N, C-alpha and C positions, 0 to 999 in steps of 0.2 A: 514404439521404441524410439522413432526419431524425434517426436515431441519431447519425450522424457529426456533426451540428450541435449536438445536445443534450449530447454527451459533454464538449466543451470548456466549455460552460456550467455543466455540473454540477461539473466540476474547479474552475472559477473560484469557484463558490459555497462549495465546500468549503474552498478556500484562504482565502476571506474569513472563513469562520465560525471557521477555525483561527487566524486572525490576531487576531480579536476575543477568542477564548478565551485566547490567550496574553497579549494586553494586560490582560484582566481578572485573569489569574493574577499577572502582574507587579505590577499595582496592589495586589492582596491581599497579596503578599509585602512590598511596601514598607510597607503599613499595619501588618502584622504586626511588622516590625522596628522601626517607630516606637513601637508599644505595648510591645514588649519593653524598648526603651530607657527609656520612661517608667515601666514597672514597676520596672526596676532602680533608677531614681532614687527612687522612692517607698520601696523596701525600705532604701535607705541612709539615708532621712530618718526613721528610727525615733525620732529626738529631735526631729522638726519639727512633729509634730502629736499630738493626743491618740491613744492607741492604738486607740480605737474607731473613730475617723474614718479613721485610716490603714488599719485592717483592713478597713473597708468598701470603701475605694477599691482596695485591693489585690484584694480578692475580686471586685469588678466587672471589674477589668482581666483577672483570670485567667479569669473566665467568657467575657469577649469574646474573649480569644485563643484559648480552646478552641473557640469557635464559628468564628472565622475559620480556624484551622488544620484543623478538620474539613471546612470549606468548600473549603480549598485542596486537600485530599486527595481530595474529591469531584470537583473540577475536573481534577485530574491524571489520574484513572482513564481517561477516554475520550480524552485529548488526547495524541498522540504527542510525545515530548520529544526535541528535537534535542540533539546533543552540547553546543552552546553553553548551552542552557537547563540541562542537567544540571550543567554546571560552575558556572552562577550559583547554583543552589539549594544552599543549605548544609545538609548532612545533620547531624542530632545525632551526637555522638560515641558510638560503640556500645562501652559497657563490657562486659567479660566478665561472664557470669552467675555469681553467688556460687557458690563451691565446696561450701557446706554444703547446698545444695539437693539432694534426692534425684534421681537420674537413671534414666530409662527409656530403654533402647535399642531402636531399631527398625532392622532390617537390611533394606536395599533391595538385593536381590541382582540384578545385571544378568542372570543366567542362567548355564547351564552350557555354552552353545555360542556360538561366534562368529557374530554375524549376518551377517558378510561372506562367510566361507567354509565355515561350519558345523563348524570344528574344535573339538575339546573339550579340547585341551591348553592350559589357561589358567594364567597365573602372576600373582600379586598384585603390583602395583607400588606400592601404597600405598592410601590412602583419604581421602576428604573427609568432614568431619563438620560438620553444621549443627545448632546447638543452638537450640531454640525454647522459649521460656518459656510454659508452660501452666499453667492453674489448675485445681486439684481442688476442685470445689464443696464448701462446708462441709456436713458430714453430722452428724446426730444419731445416737447410737448408745446402746444399753441395756447397762449393765454389770450382770450378775447376780451377786450376792454370795451364794454357796450355803454354808450352814453345817449340815453333816450332824449329827444327833444320834446319839450312840453310847452303848450301854448296856453296862456292865461285867458279864460273865457271873458274875464271882466275888462281887461285892457289890451288883450291880444299880444302881450309880451311873450316872447319865446325864450325859455330858459333851458340850459344845458350845463351839465358838470363839465369842468375844464378837462382838456386831455391829460392823460397821465404823464408825469414827468419821467422820461427815460434817459439813460446815458447817452443815447444817439437819437437826437430828435428826428422824428419821422422814420427811424430805422426799426428793424424788426428784432434785433437781439436784445434779451433781457440782461440784467446785470450778472446773473449767475453764469450764463453761456459766454459772456465777455471774459469774465473772470477765469473760466475754465480754459479758454483759448490762450490767455496771457500767461497763466501759470503753466500750461502745456509747453509753451515755447521757451519761457525763460527759466523755468525750474526743471521741467522734465525733459528739455531738450528736443521737443517735437517741432520741426519746421512747419510752417503754415501749409505748405502743399500736402504734407502727410496728414495734418488734421483735416484738411478738406476732403481727403479720402476717407478718413474715419467717419466723418459726418455723413458723407455720401452712402456709407453702408447702412445708415439709419433711414436712408430713403430721402434725404434732403440734399439738394445740390447747391452748395455754396462755394463760389470760387475763391481762390487764394487772394485775389485783389479785394474782395470783400472783407476777408478776415484781417488783411493788412489795415484796412480802414478801421476796423474795430479796435485793434491794438493801438493805432494812432490816436484814436479818440480817448481811450483809457489812459494813456500817457498824459494827455492834455488834462484830464480830470485829476490825475495823481500828482501833477507838477507842483501845486501848493503843499501837498501833504509831504512830498519829498523835501521841498524847501524847509518845512518846519522841522523835519527830522535832521536836516543839515545844521539848523541853528542849534538843536539839542546836541549834536555831536561836538560842534566847535565850542560849546560852552564848557566842555569837560576839562578837568585839569590834566589829563593824560590820555592820549589816543594812540591807536595803532594804524600805520599806513603802509601801503605797498601798491604795485601796479602790475599789470599783466598785458601783453600785446594782444591785439585782436585785428584780423584782417577786415579791411574796409574797401568796398568797391570804388575805385577812382572813377569820376565822371568822364565820359567820352571815350575812353580807350578799353574799357571792359577789362581792366587789369585791377589788381588789388594793391592797396598800399597798407602799411602797418600803423594802426591807431593805437591808443592806449586806454585801458579803463583803470582808474585810480580808485582805491577804497580808503575811507577813513572811518575807523571803527572805535566805539567806546564800549568797554565791557568790565564793569566794575565788580562783577560777581566773585572773582578770585580773592578780593580784599574786602568782601561784604559791603561795598558801596551801596548807596541809595539810588544812584542814577540808573534807570533801565538801559539795557544794551541796545545799541543801534548801529547801523552801518550806512555810511553816505558814500555814493559812488559818483564819480565825475569822468567825463569822456574828454580826451584831447586828441588832436591830430598827430601829435608827436610826443617825444619825451624830454623836451627841453626843460631846464631847471625852472624856467618862469612859469611852468604849469603848476607844480605844487606850491610855488610862491603865490600864485593867484589863489589857489584853492584855500590856502592857510592864511590869507591876509588878515582875517579877523580872529585868528587863533592865538592864544598865549598859553604856553604850558609845556608839557613833555610830549614828544613824539617818539614812539617805538618804530624803528625803522632800519632798514639795512644800510650799507655803506655808499648808496647812491650819492653822487656829488651834489645833486640838487637839494637833497635833504640837509647835507652837511653845510651848504651855504646858508640855509635858513637859520641856523643856530648862531650866525653872526649878526642877526638883526637885533636891534635895541629893544628894550622893554618899553611899554606905553609910558607916556608922561606920568611923573609921580611914583613910578616903580624903578627898582634898581635891578641890574643883571640883564640876562638875555630874554628876549620875548619868547623864543622857542628853545627848548633844551633837548638835545639828542640822547635818547637811551638806546644804545645799540643793541643788536640782536645776537645772543649767544648761538641761536640755531644756525645763522649764517657762518659764524666763526667755526662751529663744530663741523658744518657741512664741508668746509674746505679740507679739514683733517680727514674727514670721512672719505672724501673723493681720493685723496692721496693713498689712504689705507686700502681702499678697493683695488687701486692699480698696482700698488707695490708691496702691500702687506707689511708696511714699515712698522717696526716696534715702537718707534718714537711717536708716530701717529696714533697707534693703538693706546699708548700710555696717555697722550692727551685727551683721547676720546673717553678713557676711563675716568680721568680727573674731572672732566666736564660733566660726566654722568653722575658723579657724586653730588655736584651742585644742583643737578635736576632732581636727585632724590630728595634733597632738602626742600626744594621748591614745592614738590608734591606734599610733603608733610604740612607746609604752611598755607595750602590752597584753602580759602574760605575763612582764614583768621583775619581780624581787623588789622589795619595798617601798622599801628604801633607794635603789635605783637609780632607782625611779619618782620618789621624792621629790627626788632630786638633778636629774633632767631637768626637773621642774616648777619647781624653784627657779631654774634657770638660764634656762629658756625661757618658761614659762607665767606665772610671777609678774610679770615685766616687762610682758608683754602685758596682764595683768589691771590693772596700775596705770595703764596708758595708757588701757585701756578704761573704767576708772572716771571718770577725768578727762574723757574724751570724753562719756560718758553724762551726767554732771552738767552739762557746758557746754550740751549740747543740750537737756536737761531745763529749764534756766533760761530758755530761749528760747521755751518753749512754755506754753500755757495749762493749768492743772491739769485742765481738763475734756477736753483733747484726748486721743484714744486713744493716740497715740504717746507722750504724756507719761506716761499711766498704765503703758504697757508699759515705759518706762525707769525709772519709779519703783519697779516691782516688783522689778527687779534691784537698784537703789540701795538700797532699804529693807532688803534681805537680804544685803548685800554680804559681811559677815563670814562668813555661812554658805555663801555661794556660792564664796567664795575658800578655804574650809577644806580642800579637797582637795589644795591645793598643799603643805600642811604635814605630810601623812601619806600615805605611799605605799599604805596599805591602803584609802584611800577612793577612790571614783569620781567622775567629773565630773558624773554625772547619776543619776536613779533608774530608769533604763530596765529594770533587772533585774525590779523590782517590776512595771512596766507589761507586760512580756512575760509575767510569770506570770499576769496578769489577762486577757490577750488571749484565752486559750482560753475563759474563762467568757463574755467579751463575745460570742463566736461562737456557743457552744452554747446560751446562754440564749434566742437568737432561735428556736431549734427547739422547746424545751420551754416557752418563754414565761414561765413564772413557777413558783416553789416552791409546794408545797401548804400549808406551814405554817412557823412559826418553827422547829419540830422538824426539818422537812425542810431548813431552812437549815443547822442544826448538823450534820445528817447529810451534807449536800453538802460542808461544810467539811472534814469528816473524810476523806471520799473524795478531794477535790481535793488535800489535803495529801499523801496516800500516792501518788496516781497522778502528780502533778506532780514530786514528789521522785524517783520512779522515772525519769521523763523526763529531769530534769536530770542524772541520773547515767548516762544513755545506755544504759538497759536497756528491754526491752520491757515496758510496764506491765501488759499482759495476762498474760504469761507469769509475771511476778513475783507478781501478785495470785493467780493460780491456785495457785501453789506456797505462798504465804503462808497462804491460806485453808485449804489441805489440811494444813499442818503445824500451824496453830493448832487445827484441829478435832481432830487427833490428839494434842493436848496436848504436842507435843515441845518447844515454846519458850516456854511460859508464864513461865519465870523467865529466859530468855535471848533477849530481844527483840532485842538488839544483832545477833545473827546474822541477823535477818530484815530489818534496815535495808537499803534499796536499795543503799547503797554498800559493803555487806558481802555482798550476796546473790550466789550463783553458781548458774547455771542447772543443775538436776539433769539427770543423764544421760538419764532417761526423757523429760524435755521436750526435751532437745537432739535426741534421735532422733526424736521426733514432729515436730520443726520440719523 
């Protein structure tokens, strides 16, 4: 009798727990969907905030989503899912696994006899295949280069094949290992002391100082490649430029000073240009105006840049002999102008700032429609649609500005755009120009993330070394190739002396993955 009474109670308790679990699961899913929507908005707002703030917010949301989705999976495991719950839960789209990956087949044979009648006359009706993506743990291996010494019995001459050419003479690392260490630090943000620990887990003890030597040697090999990329960038008719601070260890007192990493980017894909994309990085000890003047001493054309005085001073330089006008023309960035209004709106919810954001947003909508069109078509669309909107926007901004005190934050935001109006409107007159400087900000975003891991550079020389490596790896990334595979092959070819006079073949936009690397992948 007791068990008969307790069973219904137990069933009721389990049903109540199940209802609570499903309610928690539903709440978690709703929160996940809200965060995904918020994350999508932040990603679309690449012109809305400074790249570092935006990157930090996106990173925080990504981590929160990871935690919530892991929690959802943990909740689902012990909870029976009803058909209605299964319909509500949206599964990610399952894409086919890439065909270039190596395949290993495991045959699960059902047996040679029928489990029902014991018959052995079985005919094949077909088969079901389940593909599972698995990882082969990274392994270190030793390649032994054996060079026999042979003696001629006729003349007693001793012959031997020459020693293999390696990126580090008399060193032990191969080009692929060096490339893995360099990419790990400068793209994945893994400091060398952490990489030393990862390598140690594979049973090989390599100290941090040795890894530092490898990175320095790699930068030495890559210096002429980076220089060639720099010539490519500076020959473009229009480039994007920006800079970001980076901590540098000051010699002697163990304190850090603030250096700068500058980037100069060419990306003609939005207007279907023929020049491959590339990014040049330069390091300087400070942010004096003479730094970009030095970097751009051989450049003539348009620069997309913010309102930094050093850039604006460059626009007063004269054109080369035989040419008229300015040597450098400033195309200002609407993302920066918008950001001023956005910050005011975030603080005060000003309707004037909101209206300014709406009007600028319409300009960006038009730009998205012209992406990928040839220059003349882009210019025609802008002349027809964007130019009238800009004229109205200027009148509106000037009217609102006159109503505000000069000390008002909104007035300062409006004045920022009004004071640079000609440069801000310049993109409508040339289809090769962009509405903002986001290409340069994107090129600096990786540095903003990775520097949080290795905190600061060890010296000014380390800054120059980092600029060389960032130039080569980011240019490879912009051209859609694997930076690690490219770097491994380039280091190997340079060490073998095959491309000393023909660096053009090693440029990321000309590089083709060797067959040996393709097989290894």
